[in-house]
SETORGU-528479 format. One record per residue (C-alpha): residue in one letter; x, y, z. Coordinates in steps of 0.05 Angstrom, whole numbers, padded with zeros to 5 digits, always signed. Example, Ala and Ser with C-alpha at 12.3 -4.5 7.8 and 13.67 -1.06 7.14 Angstrom:
// residues 2
A+00246-00090+00156 S+00273-00021+00143 
***
This chain:
// residues 530
M+02405+01708+02681 P+02388+01780+02699 E+02320+01803+02674 T+02347+01860+02631 K+02395+01812+02596 K+02337+01765+02579 L+02297+01823+02551 E+02356+01845+02508 M+02362+01775+02480 A+02287+01774+02466 A+02293+01839+02427 V+02351+01812+02385 F+02311+01749+02372 S+02251+01789+02349 V+02294+01831+02302 R+02322+01768+02269 W+02252+01742+02260 G+02233+01808+02227 V+02289+01801+02176 L+02268+01729+02161 M+02195+01749+02151 Y+02216+01805+02105 C+02252+01755+02061 L+02191+01710+02060 F+02138+01762+02047 S+02172+01820+02010 V+02141+01802+01942 G+02081+01844+01922 L+02073+01884+01986 T+02030+01946+01989 R+02037+02003+02038 A+02000+01988+02103 Q+02018+01982+02176 N+02003+01930+02228 L+02036+01960+02289 L+02002+01956+02357 V+01965+02016+02384 P+01995+02034+02452 L+01959+02001+02509 Q+01944+02068+02542 R+01874+02087+02562 Y+01870+02154+02528 V+01894+02126+02461 T+01849+02064+02463 T+01789+02108+02482 E+01801+02151+02420 V+01801+02088+02377 E+01735+02065+02409 R+01706+02134+02399 G+01718+02126+02324 V+01686+02057+02325 S+01624+02083+02359 R+01618+02141+02309 E+01625+02097+02247 D+01581+02042+02277 S+01625+01987+02248 L+01636+01913+02263 R+01699+01922+02304 H+01721+01880+02363 T+01746+01925+02419 S+01750+01880+02480 W+01820+01849+02468 K+01875+01902+02472 P+01924+01925+02447 F+01892+01939+02380 V+01926+01926+02313 T+01928+01990+02271 G+01909+01955+02207 R+01841+01935+02236 F+01816+02005+02252 D+01807+02073+02220 L+01856+02117+02257 T+01852+02179+02213 K+01821+02219+02271 V+01861+02189+02328 P+01915+02235+02357 G+01983+02208+02339 Y+01957+02178+02275 E+01916+02234+02244 K+01948+02280+02194 D+01973+02344+02225 T+01976+02402+02175 S+01998+02455+02225 K+02058+02496+02203 Y+02119+02499+02248 Y+02176+02543+02226 Y+02231+02512+02268 K+02255+02440+02269 F+02255+02439+02345 T+02182+02460+02351 T+02162+02410+02296 L+02194+02353+02337 L+02163+02379+02401 W+02092+02385+02375 R+02083+02337+02317 D+02138+02293+02288 N+02177+02232+02308 L+02248+02244+02330 V+02274+02200+02273 K+02231+02177+02215 V+02250+02138+02152 S+02195+02120+02103 D+02187+02098+02032 K+02136+02057+01992 D+02139+01993+02032 F+02180+02009+02094 S+02176+02056+02154 F+02221+02064+02214 T+02214+02112+02273 V+02252+02127+02337 D+02225+02168+02395 P+02249+02186+02465 L+02209+02163+02525 F+02213+02199+02592 D+02177+02216+02656 F+02206+02271+02699 G+02165+02290+02760 L+02166+02324+02828 T+02116+02307+02883 M+02101+02340+02951 D+02061+02300+03001 L+02024+02350+03045 A+01994+02298+03092 D+02054+02254+03109 T+02086+02276+03174 S+02131+02215+03183 A+02206+02215+03188 Y+02208+02188+03117 A+02173+02250+03090 D+02219+02295+03131 T+02282+02267+03101 V+02263+02249+03028 R+02243+02291+02968 L+02195+02254+02924 W+02213+02252+02850 N+02214+02208+02789 N+02267+02203+02734 S+02252+02156+02676 R+02289+02155+02609 G+02280+02109+02550 L+02272+02098+02476 R+02218+02070+02430 I+02231+02040+02361 E+02178+02020+02310 A+02186+01991+02241 S+02138+01962+02190 I+02150+01925+02125 G+02090+01932+02080 K+02027+01900+02106 V+02059+01836+02131 V+02112+01850+02184 A+02116+01902+02239 F+02163+01907+02298 Q+02165+01953+02359 T+02205+01956+02422 Q+02216+02003+02480 V+02263+02006+02539 I+02256+02051+02601 E+02302+02058+02661 S+02276+02093+02724 Q+02296+02118+02792 S+02240+02139+02839 Y+02225+02163+02909 F+02153+02143+02922 P+02100+02168+02970 S+02098+02126+03034 Y+02041+02080+03013 L+02076+02061+02948 K+02142+02052+02985 A+02108+02006+03035 F+02078+01964+02978 A+02145+01959+02941 D+02183+01941+03004 S+02134+01886+03024 T+02125+01854+02955 G+02192+01865+02922 I+02160+01898+02861 V+02137+01966+02837 P+02064+01956+02817 G+02062+01934+02744 L+02135+01953+02734 G+02173+01893+02761 R+02229+01882+02810 W+02271+01938+02838 K+02338+01948+02871 R+02354+02000+02924 F+02372+02069+02899 R+02414+02106+02951 T+02380+02099+03019 S+02305+02094+03006 G+02295+02103+02931 F+02279+02050+02878 D+02316+02034+02814 Y+02279+01992+02763 G+02275+01980+02688 V+02220+01960+02640 S+02226+01936+02568 S+02176+01908+02519 S+02176+01885+02446 V+02131+01852+02397 L+02138+01824+02327 T+02072+01824+02288 V+02063+01782+02225 V+01999+01786+02183 P+02005+01732+02129 A+01931+01739+02110 N+01874+01787+02123 W+01841+01736+02169 L+01903+01720+02211 N+01948+01760+02257 V+02007+01729+02295 Q+02047+01764+02350 L+02111+01743+02386 G+02124+01790+02442 Y+02142+01811+02512 G+02089+01856+02542 K+02017+01860+02567 N+01946+01846+02544 F+01878+01868+02567 V+01809+01837+02559 G+01749+01880+02572 N+01715+01947+02560 G+01724+01980+02628 Y+01776+02011+02673 R+01791+01944+02707 S+01788+01874+02679 M+01768+01814+02721 L+01792+01767+02666 L+01860+01792+02640 S+01888+01860+02659 D+01950+01901+02643 G+01962+01914+02717 A+02016+01861+02727 F+02087+01861+02698 N+02105+01843+02626 Y+02110+01770+02604 P+02133+01734+02540 F+02076+01709+02497 L+02058+01679+02429 K+01989+01701+02405 A+01947+01686+02343 T+01882+01721+02325 C+01835+01697+02270 Y+01775+01732+02239 F+01715+01694+02211 A+01644+01705+02185 K+01659+01773+02153 D+01695+01796+02216 R+01635+01781+02261 L+01677+01728+02297 Q+01746+01740+02326 Y+01784+01683+02360 T+01848+01695+02399 A+01893+01641+02428 M+01955+01659+02468 V+02008+01621+02507 A+02052+01657+02557 Q+02107+01644+02607 L+02093+01673+02676 Q+02140+01680+02734 S+02134+01678+02809 L+02184+01710+02857 E+02197+01644+02891 R+02270+01623+02883 L+02296+01557+02858 P+02352+01523+02898 L+02416+01562+02886 G+02456+01505+02855 E+02517+01526+02816 V+02490+01591+02787 P+02513+01658+02817 E+02441+01681+02829 S+02383+01634+02843 L+02331+01635+02788 F+02256+01643+02798 K+02205+01589+02789 K+02165+01597+02725 K+02097+01573+02701 S+02061+01570+02634 A+01992+01596+02618 S+01945+01594+02559 F+01889+01643+02543 Y+01831+01636+02495 Y+01779+01687+02476 L+01722+01683+02426 S+01687+01749+02410 W+01623+01756+02370 T+01594+01821+02342 P+01527+01803+02309 V+01513+01877+02299 P+01557+01938+02311 S+01523+01955+02377 I+01534+01887+02411 E+01598+01850+02428 V+01598+01785+02469 G+01660+01746+02487 V+01676+01679+02520 F+01743+01674+02558 E+01784+01617+02585 S+01852+01614+02618 V+01894+01557+02646 V+01957+01563+02689 W+01991+01497+02676 Q+02028+01460+02730 F+02101+01468+02715 W+02132+01452+02782 D+02119+01408+02842 S+02158+01379+02901 T+02196+01333+02854 G+02219+01389+02809 V+02202+01414+02739 Q+02144+01378+02706 P+02140+01362+02631 M+02096+01407+02590 D+02023+01385+02585 P+02010+01374+02509 L+01940+01402+02520 M+01972+01471+02529 L+01986+01473+02454 V+01915+01455+02434 P+01884+01523+02415 V+01813+01503+02430 L+01770+01545+02477 G+01743+01502+02534 A+01790+01443+02525 G+01832+01458+02587 S+01772+01468+02632 A+01736+01406+02605 V+01795+01360+02617 N+01822+01390+02682 G+01760+01421+02713 L+01762+01487+02751 D+01792+01457+02814 G+01849+01416+02785 A+01924+01424+02793 N+01922+01462+02727 N+01887+01525+02750 A+01831+01540+02700 M+01786+01601+02698 A+01726+01616+02652 G+01689+01680+02640 L+01643+01723+02598 N+01651+01794+02573 A+01597+01836+02542 R+01587+01906+02515 V+01522+01937+02489 R+01521+02005+02456 L+01455+02040+02471 H+01475+02104+02436 K+01533+02124+02392 G+01572+02144+02454 L+01536+02108+02511 S+01554+02036+02526 L+01540+01986+02581 Y+01591+01932+02595 G+01604+01876+02644 Q+01642+01813+02661 V+01632+01748+02699 A+01691+01703+02719 V+01690+01634+02751 D+01755+01608+02782 G+01730+01545+02817 S+01670+01508+02845 S+01667+01550+02908 A+01615+01605+02912 E+01672+01652+02932 A+01710+01636+02867 M+01669+01686+02828 A+01682+01756+02802 Y+01635+01807+02771 Q+01639+01874+02736 A+01585+01923+02714 G+01597+01990+02684 A+01576+02045+02637 V+01616+02093+02595 F+01590+02154+02558 L+01636+02183+02505 D+01621+02254+02484 C+01574+02262+02542 L+01535+02327+02534 I+01592+02361+02498 P+01646+02334+02451 R+01706+02300+02483 L+01675+02297+02552 D+01677+02223+02573 V+01646+02194+02637 L+01656+02123+02665 V+01623+02090+02725 E+01643+02019+02745 W+01632+01967+02800 N+01677+01907+02811 Y+01673+01848+02858 A+01722+01790+02869 G+01708+01734+02918 K+01760+01709+02967 D+01779+01648+02924 M+01789+01686+02859 Y+01858+01680+02825 R+01880+01630+02879 S+01901+01557+02875 A+01913+01500+02923 I+01984+01502+02896 P+02010+01574+02907 L+02055+01572+02846 Q+01993+01559+02803 S+01958+01622+02825 Y+01933+01669+02770 T+01990+01718+02782 Q+02051+01748+02749 F+02107+01778+02791 N+02065+01773+02855 Q+02005+01811+02825 P+01939+01782+02800 L+01930+01778+02724 G+01858+01799+02735 S+01837+01857+02778 V+01896+01889+02813 A+01852+01896+02876 G+01856+01820+02882 P+01810+01772+02920 C+01763+01794+02975 S+01751+01861+02942 R+01693+01906+02923 E+01708+01969+02884 W+01671+02030+02857 V+01705+02072+02803 A+01682+02138+02774 K+01723+02175+02722 M+01713+02237+02679 N+01759+02260+02622 F+01755+02323+02581 A+01798+02346+02523 H+01795+02410+02482 K+01848+02417+02429 R+01913+02405+02467 F+01884+02416+02537 I+01868+02352+02576 T+01841+02339+02645 Q+01820+02278+02686 L+01782+02270+02751 K+01780+02200+02780 F+01753+02170+02844 N+01756+02098+02868 R+01738+02065+02933 I+01759+01994+02951 L+01734+01952+03009 R+01782+01894+03016 G+01792+01838+03067 S+01858+01847+03103 D+01864+01775+03127 P+01929+01744+03103 T+01889+01693+03063 C+01857+01750+03022 S+01914+01746+02973 A+01921+01713+02905 L+01986+01682+02931 A+01953+01648+02991 P+01938+01574+02978 L+01865+01551+02978 G+01848+01515+03042 S+01888+01562+03086 D+01828+01604+03107 A+01834+01586+03180 L+01898+01626+03190 P+01894+01670+03252 N+01882+01744+03240 T+01904+01779+03303 A+01945+01835+03273 N+01898+01864+03219 P+01827+01889+03228 A+01769+01857+03191 N+01769+01901+03130 Q+01812+01952+03095 V+01784+02014+03061 I+01822+02050+03006 Q+01794+02114+02979 Q+01831+02154+02927 W+01817+02219+02890 E+01859+02241+02831 L+01856+02305+02792 E+01905+02324+02737 A+01905+02375+02681 G+01954+02399+02629 F+01973+02400+02556 R+01985+02345+02507 M+02044+02365+02465 N+02068+02313+02415 P+02013+02261+02403 K+02063+02212+02372 T+02087+02195+02442 N+02029+02225+02481 M+02078+02277+02509 Q+02046+02315+02566 L+02061+02372+02614 M+02015+02359+02674 L+01998+02386+02742 G+01959+02342+02789 F+01934+02325+02859 T+01923+02258+02893 D+01887+02247+02959 R+01889+02176+02985 L+01862+02148+03050 Q+01880+02076+03069 S+01854+02050+03135 P+01852+02013+03180 D+01920+01981+03169 L+01983+01962+03207 A+02008+02031+03185 F+01955+02084+03172 H+01968+02119+03106 H+01941+02186+03086 T+01971+02217+03023 S+01954+02286+02999 A+02003+02298+02943 V+02013+02353+02892 F+02055+02335+02832 V+02081+02364+02767 A+02105+02319+02710 F+02134+02325+02641 R+02125+02257+02609 T+02110+02213+02550 N+02051+02168+02567 L+02043+02104+02527 S+02023+02054+02581 N+01975+02050+02640 R+02000+02052+02711 Y+01957+02029+02769 F+01976+02060+02836 D+01904+02063+02860 F+01892+01997+02897 
***
């Protein structure tokens, strides 16, 4: 079944569940919302800024956030805008949703999503650059609805055609995916055509319980990357429940998900061979003893769903929502690929925080990952934010002796997008003043280029010859962008930017020095810097 058709069916299924939940919980509702805050770094940073200012017991390491758990009155897109606009068009452009229906216990909004951009690569002198104009054309729609304080539903669909810079084109051609955006088909001669959709139904039957049925992404951590669970890979279907205990000092999240490889099943009688799938479970216990400290324990298990004899029955342990049960029974080196980790954040000042992660993916000394970072919100002046981060992943991280059991989704690691055998330094500065926004970012990755330095390579294959690639690969990327945020409801932006990327040594040396202009709505993170 084509991927877009499956996503349409998931959206219809979610709508039907929403109607059912409305019938069950429509008595005695009060006006409140439990939609998800967009998993986009600028938006989540604004939420965390509010948490640091109010010094409250809020858990900020599992994202996306649920709106009902935070004070969003000063977050762009949620704060009340009292500006006067005298024309309907300017009101829609600068403040309002395209369509909005609201009464006492119900709200419904529709907004357009788009990303129109032109890019000029000043460094690429290849035949590809001589014959192709780089541009992006994305169009889509977002729908959100909430019924009182119990049920909320949101979905979005985006269709894109793109001509990428040479390094992104090389990645997409070799892996069969656009990073984080899924599979593609050829557009004309050398362009890419791809679509992305997501949806989630949120049900809050009690103040201490939140349940989500969705198709999308999740993120665990307080930094730019996550070594545990990142939003760098493509969307996946999931069922997630979050509970709050001890006056909100404890937050426990259990999630099961269906992941997908790009390895085909035998063709059989279907017109297109299907892909092999795998199931995964994720558990995270977060503790905030005081507002300035948050500590979390993480576990994930990719369950064996396929072997040489065919599809395997589901392991009943996958449905046991107990942190540590999978690792205790299977170990870290079993056929069911288990990983354990820690996440911590300490706020030293209202805007200054230190954070870090440790992940263990096996008994090998190389099956370890680390993160250490610092972020300073409102550094020196209001709305100037600075982040510095270091990440390390050993060569056995995210891998498994059975390649299908690797900690991956659509050929990308579910942890750090840089993958195994990587060391990375990240520095980022953001500044906003009224509607003006700017970002300067630098990251440098030192990564092994041996074929076994891949999350898809099976453990035990480290003796593969490496005659084609040099010992290490260096990726160094600068990004500068500035512009105006127009409508905060969709994070609508008019931006001008510059990217300089050096990737060497490699089979094909890549140097990108690109100037771009974009008019876009920006509600998700994209990672093209690895």
